[in-house]
RONU-667133 format. One record per residue (C-alpha): x, y, z. Coordinates in pm, whole numbers. Each point is the difference from the previous one (the first is absolute). Example, Ala and Ser with C-alpha at 12.3 -4.5 7.8 and 13.67 -1.06 7.14 Angstrom:
<pts>
     east    north       up
     1230     -450      780
      137      344      -66
</pts>
This chain:
<pts>
     east    north       up
    13807    11758     6747
        7     -226     -302
       51       28     -371
       -6     -230     -298
      296      -45     -231
      -13      -71     -369
      136     -333     -123
      374       -2      -39
       58      288      245
      324      -24      193
       24      -84      366
       57      261      269
       -9       14      376
      -50      301      223
      190      123      302
      -63      -59      366
      116       66      352
       94     -225      294
     -281     -211      131
      -62        8      375
      212     -239      200
      236      -90     -283
      371      -11       89
      219      269     -149
      316      -85     -193
      271      228      124
      312      -88     -204
      -76      158     -334
      182      116     -306
     -203      315      -21
       44      362      -96
      300       75      217
     -184      171      280
     -220      212     -220
     -366       -9       83
     -167     -237     -246
     -345      121      -98
     -262     -228      144
     -202     -211     -238
     -314      167     -115
     -346     -149      -23
       92     -183     -322
      -80       68     -361
     -349       72     -117
     -229     -233     -192
      121     -167     -314
      353      -80     -103
      261      261       67
      375       28        0
       25       71      372
      271      217      155
      307       56     -216
      310     -184      119
      249      233      161
      329      -22     -182
     -128     -238     -271
      129       35     -350
     -234      184     -228
     -183     -249     -219
       51        5     -375
     -261      136     -236
     -340     -163       50
      128     -257      250
     -143     -351      -55
     -190     -204      264
      211      -15      314
      336       58     -168
      256      238      149
      190      106     -313
      319      203       11
      225      113     -279
      326     -199      -15
      316       15     -204
       57     -313     -209
      347     -152       -8
      -75     -313     -204
     -239     -104     -280
     -353       11      142
     -343      -88     -138
     -342      141       80
     -228     -240      190
     -309      134     -175
       89        7     -369
      314     -222       33
      192      243     -224
      352      118       69
       23      319      208
      216      239     -198
      189      267      188
      124        4      357
     -326       47      192
     -283     -233       93
     -270      -21      265
       36     -275      263
     -248     -106      269
      184      -17      331
     -217     -290      122
      -46     -247     -287
      279      109     -242
     -244       81     -283
      202      194     -261
     -169      226     -253
       49      263     -267
     -127      339      104
     -250      -14     -286
     -129     -339      124
      -71      105      359
     -356      113      -69
      -82     -337     -161
      126     -225      283
     -285     -223      119
      196     -272      181
      -34       78      373
      294       14      237
       44     -305      221
      -72      220      302
     -362       61     -106
      -65     -307     -218
     -182     -192      280
     -263      275       23
      -82      -39     -371
      -48     -379       -8
     -351      -94     -104
      -12     -337      180
      288      -85      237
      139     -347      -72
      317     -141      157
      291     -125     -207
      138     -352       21
      379        5      -22
      193     -308     -103
      360      -90       59
      281      226     -115
      135      -38     -350
      185      178     -277
     -218      209     -230
      179      127     -310
      -69      362      -91
     -282       43      247
      -56      311      208
     -114       39      359
     -352      145       26
       90      200      313
      343      157      -55
      -13      -38     -382
      359     -132       -8
      112     -298     -204
       -7     -339      176
      359     -119       -5
       15     -228      306
     -248     -281       79
     -334      173       44
     -363      -81       76
     -304      -24     -222
     -369      -49       65
     -127     -345      -99
     -334      144     -115
       90      326     -177
      300      159     -174
      135      184      303
      378      -13       44
      175      138      308
      329       20      183
      -32     -187      332
       42      319      205
     -264      180     -211
     -272     -252       85
     -129      193      307
      -71      299     -227
     -186     -191     -270
     -364       87      -55
     -259     -274       62
     -135       16     -354
       18     -360     -116
     -257     -153     -234
     -340      -75      151
      -47     -363     -105
     -316      -91      192
     -293      138      192
       36        8      375
     -340      134      104
      123      354       79
       39      202     -319
     -144     -225     -266
      -97      149     -333
      -95     -135     -340
      179      257     -219
      367      -82      -41
      242      287      -59
      349        6     -142
      272      -73      254
      293      214     -108
      359      -84       91
      275      242      -86
      316      -89     -189
      199     -315      -75
     -155      -19     -348
      180     -148     -300
      217      260     -171
     -207      -40     -317
     -341       38      167
     -235      238     -180
     -265      223      149
     -357     -112      -64
     -110      361      -54
      273      183     -195
      179     -313     -134
      336      145       97
      260     -189      203
      -91        3      371
      249     -256      136
      352       72      116
      300     -200      111
      155      306      164
     -265      120      245
     -329      -96      163
     -243      140     -259
     -333      -87     -158
     -291     -193      151
     -156     -339      -67
     -331     -151      108
       77     -320      186
     -325     -164     -111
      -40       78     -370
      365       87      -72
      -72      329     -179
      302      234       10
        5      379      -14
      177      314      110
     -115      108      344
     -144      315     -161
     -177     -192     -276
     -154     -252      239
     -253      266      104
     -145      -13     -354
      -88     -369       34
     -331     -119      141
       41      -99      367
     -176     -335      -43
      222     -300      -72
     -114     -278     -229
      290     -238       82
      142       40     -350
       88     -282     -235
      -11     -258      281
     -350       93      118
     -143     -343      -85
      276     -171      203
        7      226      307
     -204      -83      308
     -164      338       79
       52      122      360
     -374       63       32
      -54     -376      -38
      231      -98      287
      -93       46      366
      234      -46      292
     -140      125      328
      241      157      249
      153     -219      263
      330      -41      179
      184     -124     -309
      289      184     -163
       -6       90     -367
      264     -259      -79
     -229     -264      151
     -299      133     -191
      189      -27     -330
      170     -330       97
      343      162      -39
      297     -140      189
       88      261      260
      353      137        2
      201      146      283
      -89      358       77
      226      239     -189
      167      293      159
      -69     -113      353
      248      190      204
      123      181     -310
      260     -100     -252
      287       58      233
       68     -149      336
     -123      316      166
     -328       19     -189
       94      301     -207
     -169       87     -326
      113      204     -293
       59      371       26
     -325      184      -51
     -182     -114     -310
      312      -95     -194
      220     -304      -22
      333      164       76
      231     -178      242
       48      195      319
      355      131        3
      194      188      263
     -162      345       31
      187      285     -156
      155      262      218
     -270      222      144
     -272     -266      -38
     -150     -254      237
     -190     -325      -36
     -314      -66      205
     -207     -312       57
     -369       79      -36
     -270     -230      139
     -371       32      -80
     -186      -66      325
        6     -282      252
      -38     -277     -257
      322       99     -181
      186       24      332
     -122     -344      104
      108     -148     -334
      325      200       -5
      -82      126     -350
      113      349      -84
       95      224     -291
      330      186      -21
       12      366      -96
      302      224      -49
      -44      369       75
      224      295       60
      109       57      358
     -125      354      -44
     -339     -108     -134
     -303      152      164
     -251     -202      197
     -263       22     -273
      245     -120     -265
       99     -304      206
     -365      -84       70
      -93       28     -366
      291     -224     -100
     -125     -259      252
     -354       19     -139
      123      -43     -356
      207     -301      100
     -309     -168      147
     -239      118     -277
     -218      184      253
     -228      259     -164
     -117      174      319
       60      364       85
      327       41      197
     -175      251      225
     -190     -288      159
      308     -217       54
      325        1      192
      322     -200       34
       65     -149      341
      333     -137      117
       27     -376       34
      202     -113      305
      308     -196     -114
      -22     -300      235
     -222     -296      -84
     -173       31      336
      -78      360      -80
     -126     -102     -342
     -241     -245      159
     -113      266      241
      -40      243     -287
     -220     -241     -188
     -219       -5      307
      -49      375      -20
      277      143      222
      218      291     -109
      317      184       85
       53      370       44
      226      137     -274
     -107      264     -250
      198       66     -319
       53      363      -80
       47      165     -342
      375      -53       32
      -53     -376       22
      126      -43      358
     -176      -81      321
      -16      287      248
      219      -67      298
      186     -277     -184
      334       16     -180
      -72     -312     -203
     -100       -7     -365
     -350      -72     -119
     -114     -347      112
        3     -267     -269
     -347     -155       42
     -325      198      -18
     -364     -100      -27
     -281      186     -177
     -287       90      232
     -338      167      -59
     -113      292      213
     -335      -59      172
     -296      171     -164
     -326      137      138
     -193      -69     -318
       56     -142     -342
     -167      -30     -340
      -56     -361     -100
      -99     -151     -333
     -275     -263        9
      -38     -226     -305
     -325     -169     -104
       32     -374       31
     -223      -88     -295
      171      201     -279
     -332      100     -157
      -28      367       98
      104      311     -187
      287       98      227
      326     -167       91
      -22      103      365
     -144      259      238
      198      206      250
     -109       35      363
      161      175      293
       66     -219      304
       53      129      353
       99     -175      324
     -366      -95       46
      -55     -138     -350
      -76     -372       -1
      -44     -248     -282
     -376       12       43
      -19      381       -7
      207       10     -319
     -231     -253     -166
     -302      216       93
      169      306     -150
      114     -169     -321
     -318     -185     -103
     -193      316     -107
      297      111     -209
      -11     -332     -186
     -375       10      -54
      -76     -283      241
     -173      202      272
     -325     -188      -55
      158     -324      118
       51      -86      363
      351       84      127
        7     -328      187
       43     -173     -336
      341      163      -56
      336      -21      172
      337      170      -30
      280     -220     -135
      371       78       24
      213     -122     -292
      377        4       55
      220      -39     -308
      362     -106       20
      -40      -85      366
      276     -220      147
      -99      -30      364
     -273     -219      142
     -349      151       27
       18      254      285
     -204        5      316
     -319      200      -48
     -138      191      302
     -361      -90       72
     -110      311      186
       73      366       56
      358       39      102
       75     -351     -121
       19     -315      206
      274     -150     -217
     -188     -326      -48
       -2     -207     -317
     -302      -33     -222
     -243     -276       98
       28     -334     -175
     -285       70     -241
      167      321     -113
      351     -144      -15
     -117     -274     -236
     -114      275     -238
      346      150      -22
      170      -81     -329
      373      -34       28
      109      -33     -360
      370      -12       76
      235      -33     -294
      340        1      166
       45      372       72
     -316      117     -175
     -341      -39      156
     -351      140        2
     -185      -23      330
     -371       73       39
     -124       61      352
     -359       73       95
        9      278      260
     -216       -7      309
     -271      268       20
      167      160      303
      345       23     -159
      146      352       33
      139       80     -344
      245      271      105
      155     -242      248
       12     -266     -271
      187      230     -237
      247       90      273
       59     -370       73
       71      -65     -368
      246      288      -17
      170     -125      314
       73     -328     -179
       85      162     -337
      -58      352     -128
       -3     -122     -358
     -265     -259       82
     -260      277       34
       31       77     -372
      -56     -372      -66
     -310      -27      220
     -354       55     -124
     -339        3      168
     -302     -144     -181
     -370       13       80
     -125     -349      -75
     -329     -179       39
      -16     -235      297
      -74     -311     -201
       14     -334      174
      208     -202     -245
      -22     -370       73
      358     -124       48
       99     -260     -254
      346     -140      -75
       75     -290     -234
      300     -201      117
      141     -258     -239
      177     -284      180
      219     -219     -223
      255     -273       58
     -246     -243      159
       15     -371      -86
     -198      -66     -321
     -293     -235      -36
     -158       36      346
     -368       49       73
     -135      337      121
      -40     -145      349
      365     -110        4
      116      345     -114
     -209      162      271
      147     -236      257
      353       77     -117
      -48      375       22
     -185      -22      329
      280     -208      146
      271      231     -134
     -160      333       88
     -192     -114      308
     -258      277      -15
     -368       29      -73
      -81      102     -356
      357      -60     -125
     -112     -264     -249
     -190      245     -219
      169      205     -271
     -258      281        0
       68      179      330
     -254      255      125
      233      182      240
      308      201      -91
      181      -74      325
      -71     -373      -28
      110       -3     -365
      329      166       87
       56     -244      285
      -69     -299     -222
      227      136     -270
      292       40      240
      -55     -351      135
      -35     -172     -334
      271      167     -206
      285     -164      194
     -178     -320      100
       83     -351     -123
     -250     -284      -33
      145     -349      -37
      342      150      -62
     -115      238     -274
      -20      378       38
     -341      156      -56
      -63      296     -227
     -228      276      125
     -111      267     -248
     -240      293       23
     -230        3     -303
     -232      285     -103
     -357      -35     -121
      -46       28     -375
     -328      178      -87
      -56     -177     -332
     -335      174      -56
      184      332      -38
      228     -120     -279
      -50      182     -333
     -187     -204     -262
      305      -25     -228
      243      -81      281
      194     -325       -3
      259       53      276
      329     -181       -5
       99     -224      290
      381       -7       15
      205     -274      164
      376       52       28
      258     -251      116
      282      231      125
      238     -296       20
      -18      -53     -377
      230      175     -241
      252      112      261
      -95      347      125
     -229       69     -296
     -300     -152      176
       40      238      292
       33      299     -232
     -309     -103     -197
     -199      -38      320
       78      361       89
      -66      127     -354
     -341     -166      -31
     -105      135      339
       65      350     -131
     -158      -48     -344
     -312     -173      135
     -182       -4      331
      233     -174      251
     -302     -192      131
       -6     -199     -327
      370      -98       10
       99     -304      209
      334     -139      110
      -15     -378      -46
      252      -58      279
     -249      158      241
     -296     -235        0
        5     -131     -357
     -280       57     -255
     -295      -63      234
      -19      350      162
      -29      167     -340
     -258     -250     -125
     -200       50      320
        4      378      -49
     -116      -31     -363
     -246     -281       64
     -307      220      -63
      139      197     -296
     -208      -97     -305
      286       40     -247
      372       22       65
      333     -104     -147
      314     -141      160
      367       80      -58
      255     -247      139
      359      122       31
      228     -299       48
      126     -320     -155
     -200     -291     -136
      -24     -148      348
     -155      321      132
     -251        2     -287
      -98     -358       77
      -42       93      367
     -246      278      -83
     -187     -212     -257
      -36     -272      261
     -143      248      252
     -246      123     -264
     -106     -358      -62
      -64      -57      371
     -196      322       55
     -186        6     -331
     -338      -81      153
       32      292      244
       80      266     -260
     -258      224     -165
      236      -10     -300
       81     -372      -10
      225       18     -306
      221      311       18
      259       37     -275
      363      -32      112
      297      191     -140
      366      -74       74
      304      215       64
      277     -264      -17
      260       30      276
      125     -359       15
      279     -187     -181
     -182     -200     -268
     -324      198      -35
     -138     -240     -261
     -363       98       49
       93      368      -25
      177      -70     -329
     -303     -179     -147
     -230      287       99
      243      255     -153
       95      160      332
      365      -67      -74
      285     -213      124
       27      204      321
      -45      347      141
      289      224      -96
      -95      334      154
     -290      114     -220
     -205      295      117
     -265     -142      240
     -254      241     -148
       59     -153     -344
      -46     -345      152
     -340      103      135
      -99      144     -337
       93     -332     -161
     -216     -185      253
     -294      229      -78
       40      -61     -374
       71     -375       23
     -214     -265     -170
     -180     -270      196
       90     -362      -82
      -80     -336      155
      244     -250      147
      -42     -353      126
       79      -86      359
       87     -354      105
      -33     -195      322
      269     -251      102
     -100     -259      259
      304     -144      176
      -84     -338      157
      294     -174      169
     -186     -292      151
      247     -248     -150
      297      160      177
       83     -257      267
      206     -309      -49
     -134     -352       39
      102       -9      364
     -178      312      119
     -281       10     -252
     -136      355      -23
      132      118      334
      223      262     -169
     -255      106     -260
      -64      372      -50
     -360      128        6
     -143       93     -339
       34      365     -101
     -114      216     -288
      219      243     -195
     -120      253     -261
      195       42     -324
       -3      281     -257
      320      -34     -204
      161     -341       15
       80     -299      217
      341     -166      -22
      109     -344      121
      363     -108        5
      305      199     -109
     -192      324      -54
     -136       -9      356
      335     -112      139
      174      312     -135
     -278      219      142
       36     -170      337
      377       56       11
      -52      367      -90
     -270       36      265
      224     -150      269
      288      230      -97
     -232      300       26
     -128     -110      339
      356      -23      132
      107      348     -119
     -310      201      -98
      191      330        1
      198      -99     -309
     -305      -74     -215
     -106      358      -79
      101        7     -367
     -170     -181     -286
      337      -46     -173
      154     -151      313
     -295     -236       39
       44     -129     -353
      371      -45       64
      -79     -222      298
     -236     -204     -220
      283      -53     -250
      238     -105      275
     -232     -259      152
      -81     -124     -352
      368      -60      -77
       30     -200      322
     -277     -233     -126
      119      -27     -359
      122     -360       38
     -284     -104      228
     -224     -287     -118
     -325      -83      182
     -176     -208     -273
     -327      166       92
     -200     -201     -253
       67     -309      214
     -114      168      324
     -340      135     -106
     -313     -113     -183
     -220      235     -205
     -368      -30      -89
     -168      255     -233
     -380       -7      -13
       23     -329      193
      218     -153     -274
      351     -122       79
      271      189     -194
      341     -147      -59
      277      244       89
      322       36     -200
      341       15      167
      -22      334      184
      134      172      313
     -284      246       41
     -376        6      -65
     -169      339      -29
     -370       91      -25
      -37      346     -161
     -308      225       -9
      160      306     -161
      241       32     -295
      291      113      220
      228     -200      227
      338       59      162
       10      379      -49
     -166       20     -338
       93     -324     -177
     -252     -167     -231
       13     -355      129
     -278     -134     -224
      138      156     -317
     -169      169     -294
       -1     -290     -246
     -343     -126      -97
      -93     -355       96
     -312     -181     -118
      -10     -201      321
      -60      306      219
     -203      318       -3
      170      338       -1
       62       87      366
     -187      285      162
      -15       97      364
     -383       -3       -2
      -66     -321     -197
      -53     -220      306
      300     -214      -95
      349      -52      142
      301      -91     -210
      239     -267      131
      366       37      -99
      314     -193       88
      366      110       28
      300     -229       -8
      222      194      237
      169      330       84
      157       30     -345
     -338      -44     -166
     -149      264      230
      278      242      -93
      -61      -58     -368
     -372       69       46
       70      324      183
      244       99     -272
     -264      -59     -271
      198     -284     -163
     -243     -281       78
     -342      -63      143
     -116     -259      249
     -119     -351      -76
     -376       17      -58
     -169     -280      191
     -371       70       46
     -280      256       19
     -309      -30      218
     -218      126      284
       39     -278      259
      331     -155      110
      105     -254      258
      368      -31       90
      126     -281      221
      328       65      181
      181     -321       88
      255      179      221
       56      344      155
       42      247     -285
       54      379      -23
     -312      185     -116
      -54      369      -73
     -320      191      -73
       32      354     -136
      354       25      133
      -76     -132      353
      201     -326       48
      -11     -282      253
       74     -373       21
     -317     -201      -44
      -33     -339      170
     -100     -306     -206
     -368       -4      -91
     -238      151     -253
      -32      342     -161
     -335       76     -164
      -16      311     -223
     -339      131     -113
     -171      328      -89
      -76      225      298
     -351      134      -51
      -61      317     -203
      274      170     -196
      166      305      149
      -17      343     -162
      341      151      -72
      101      334     -149
      230       -5     -301
      191      317      -80
     -134      168     -311
      228       12     -304
      -47      370      -57
      238      216      195
     -177      187      282
        7      375       11
      310      157      145
      -12       62      373
      -72      355      100
     -158      113     -329
     -371      -52       64
      -37      -82      366
     -312      209       34
     -267      141     -220
      143      316     -145
     -142      312      160
     -150      266     -219
      271      187     -180
       43      261      269
      267      258      -70
      276       61      248
     -108      249      269
       52      361      -95
      338      129      102
      150     -347       11
      379       51       18
       85     -304     -212
</pts>
């Protein structure tokens, strides 16, 4: 028997009876000796409510998807989670599972599903990627809907916020940021996330307030940013156009990352954090009571507290939920409380509670399938025992003789969401495929071209053993099949895809899943997918190697380090080999330097929209204190995380490699002037390999001086602006040109007369964008740099950094170096006589020392008006620390010495030198400064103020009225 279901239909599973040879579970919390009616043949075709729960509370009017509403008496101010209005009176309707609170009049409009059924409604299952715990002000948990008061977790890719002990119940509904070869589609839909909107957010449809700081209310698309009431969102077109940032976003359809053995954190190059909630919050692994966040107190008189485990996996991990029930509660009431605590939507008639032996040895035996012999009666005591109800119980599923299973099409291009088929003890994966294909209109194609794929969402255990024949041999999948398994682990959230063998008995497979976790069945789907032979391909970026070697030398280095055939290539044609190389390389050192191993996707540049100019974002998380880390997370959520790169994890080269074939793109650098120079230098080196050889570069200043950011109007430093507004400013910025300069440092005259050039340093080349200082200016920078190297933890504030600069400057106030006697200067090959100075500075931009105008604004007939794209450098002298302070205070300007395009400086002794804030002591020799090839394209912030964030993030939908009967 089979039937098709319309798109959006809810999930359901039929009943069953014990399969032959399966062990019976004798210790049960059942019906107190009353004969329990045996499970029937299961519901008929199409979605149905199934048997009514015995003893369940009657649902409220027009119960919403999966919710179990009951009328409650309110004892404190309470707000509706649908309309966010205050609930007047003393009565409200509360879902016993997810804590959704509603007016009675709003019940019929509730569209947000309960967490117990949410996995069955996900369009494309995608695992979350949880970062480290942190404080999130006025955020609400997406599972229990309570406010996050203690350090909590958030997804690094989407706006999901959770309590640590709510993570196992989170739905795998993260953003789909790339194609993986399984469920690829060209049309991109809105990805709605409920709640945590700004209190002033307005609905895109009715223009009324949809945000709330009191409850989890309203929805927001995590791609285009459009905000709406959950009811009003149905009036919007399902297709997403990426909103105001559409020209900057890298569309998911243009990024391909084939499945392999890499976790999601590795795929997004995110630093993995310790797994949250492992073993529970407490020492005993306990979680919160039921769906709430209340602290478990001593039970009141007449009540008892029970530990409830969900299957063998929870017992093995010692993770349980606590429930408090009356000592006189019936068996059905206790079972239903246990199911609500674990967010299990199944019919209680198909489940039972079995006693868990108290000793650890018994627990281990229990996990292996053994059982005791006690049965709990209606009175809550074991027959023949004078002891109270045991503390620990485990939820078990009764064996079934048949079951109705939903099969989803794997190509997402048919008119139904799934079809329902009935499986029996003889049903195999192949027989189900033969039965489903005619229902999906693919009967004309050979069944050998299709296979059944199991997709497990929220799975925590390793991929289980799959039987290979009738009855099951308990053997693992062969190597070719195991390499196809995608384990997208994100701490406690994962999505696993397993290709089932043709002989796999599906009823046995379902029973094995329930044995591990009853809830896992509701998070498991079966897809019919085409058996396409996808050529394995993984791009591994290996950084940290010594620079300047030949390809043969790099190959020799990698071959020597990895000692395996094929390890020297970055494009690996085998998933298993790629994973092995990654694990070897990521912690390996070559010549005393750690390597960097990154997994990079393929960018399908031919699929980019014609008007697309995606933004490549580089963030230095060490800049600006903790602001760099926060910006890294924000940009991952506003854009595609594949286009956001952490500079401490491989530098700029991985991002430039990924975008090498993009015909037009822009770059945003978040960091100080040194970070900007680093990225500009990498662009210079890779220019000939880029399809867009001259991308425009914008700056988000996170350093101390930020002189280039000041000149380009990006400000003196980042002070917490909305990252969305920053991206809007980048999109509206004007392109300008800027000179880049090459400094050749030749120290061949270093040695003394006795040793000649034995101590000479090899020549090296340094790139300059802002300025180059020799003497007192560089000496102060060097002292600051050394102080920061000694205690880097103290240099997290821009104000503190400037204070250190002042302190080291005061220490040098009486210092006299007579620099003019220690150097020689040639401009355009003409000798220039230097006045009495302590510092010589070459400036390319009209900002120095945190915004000071060193050249001055007075006109001078001897020199042209300085510009950063005129191909000329200005040479200025300072007489000491006092003079530098006066320049920074706007009281004086520097001593104008020369202007030109070619300079030769001769150092007669070791002298401090700094280039764009990076200082060192340069040995005696020559410094040659000249133009460095073509000018670089920079982005200067437009003078007009960009539109306010959140006002026009997406093209306004047609003026659709609020749905009829809307309670707002």
